[in-house]
C-alpha positions, 0 to 999 in steps of 0.5 A: 500500500502506498501511503498518501502524503499528508503534509507539504511544508514550504521552505523559502528558496532564498534560505538554503540553510533551512533546506536540510532542516525542513527535510528532517522535520517530519513533513511528508513532502518539502516544497522549496518555494521560489514564488511567494517566499522570494522577493522579485530582486532575489528570484534569480539568486534563489533559483541558483541556490536551489539548483546548487543544493539539489541532489538525487538523495533528497527528493523535493517539490519545487514551487516555481513562479507562475506562467505569466511571470518573467521567471517561469521559463528559467524556473521550469528548467529545474524540473530536469535536475536530480532530486526534483520529485515534482513541480508545484505550479501556482495560479494554474489556469490552462492545461498548456501550463501543465504540459510545459512542466511535463514536457520539460521534466519527463516523469516529474509530477505536477501539482497545479495550484487552483488559485483563481476563478479561471483556474477553478472553471477549468479544473476538470480539464487541468485535473486530467492533464498528463503528469498531474498528480494532485490538485492544490487549493491556493485558498488565500489567493483564491479569496483575493481573486474573488473578493471573498472574506472568510475561510469557512462556509465562504469557500465550501463550494469551491473546495467541494469542486476540487474534491469532485474533480480529483475523484473524477480524474482518479487523482489522490485527494487534493491538498488544502491551502495553508492555515496562517496560525502558526502557534494556535495548534487548536485552530490548525487542528480544526482547519485540518479536520475540516479539510479531511471531512470535506474529502481533502487528503493533505494540507500545505504548511508554512512552518515546521510547527504545523507539521505534527498537527497536520499529520495527526489530523489526517490519520485515524484516531484511536476511536476511529481505529477501534470502530473499524476493528469492531466493524471488521470483526462483526463482518467476519462473523456475519460472512460479509452480510449487513450487520449492526455495529454500535446500533448502526447498520453496516453494509459493504461500503462501510466495511470497505472504509473500515478495512482501509482505516485498519490497513493504513494504520498498520502500514504507518505503524510498520513505517514508524517501526522501520524508521525507529530501527534505522535510527537505533 
């Protein structure tokens, strides 16, 4: 079973001193950011720093500058370099932008960021483009583009469209946008649980402090795991027929969900045990 990545941690491309630290902080994926994190006057220098650091033994995603910027073409060349597992493409609005990435870096995963009304309008076409691995919701820029205030009910219909487009294109569940609260762990957990309930499978992080809470929120809780085991035990006794568990009817779709929860929990436990053994 391939475990889905849950946390995508941004690190500024103009801070190469932080690259290795970001890789060691427990995030499932590290995104070196050439876009929002780097002032225009430092874009070229930052790109050179990233190119000098990249190596096959540490796999990262690079967020390049958008297709309508003067840095796009030079940033795109990074897709050819060892260690670049994916390109995160900001403000994606058309499939030709995705094709530009997939043509330059053959086999490089593309993570289109849906951050504008045009991008959302074309999201089903974008999701089906060759090379796309997961959709990313750039919620803050999306709010700005549409003049939306608020991150709860105000963005619910747009988040739902990304989840639907991902499912129809047979992609992994999309990646939700950042939470700007760095020290408020309760708010971050609430944001991430909302993402999970809506069908997202991961979240962007802007600080290492956010990684643990995001990873935890996208894993089954002890209560969920116990429920899943009760369901599977009851299903085994009933030979797969519909059965009541905790006073509720359980049929095949619920059994499949329980099986997925138990399987993922077991795989993560094996990974943790293997990592601990490697460090000892």
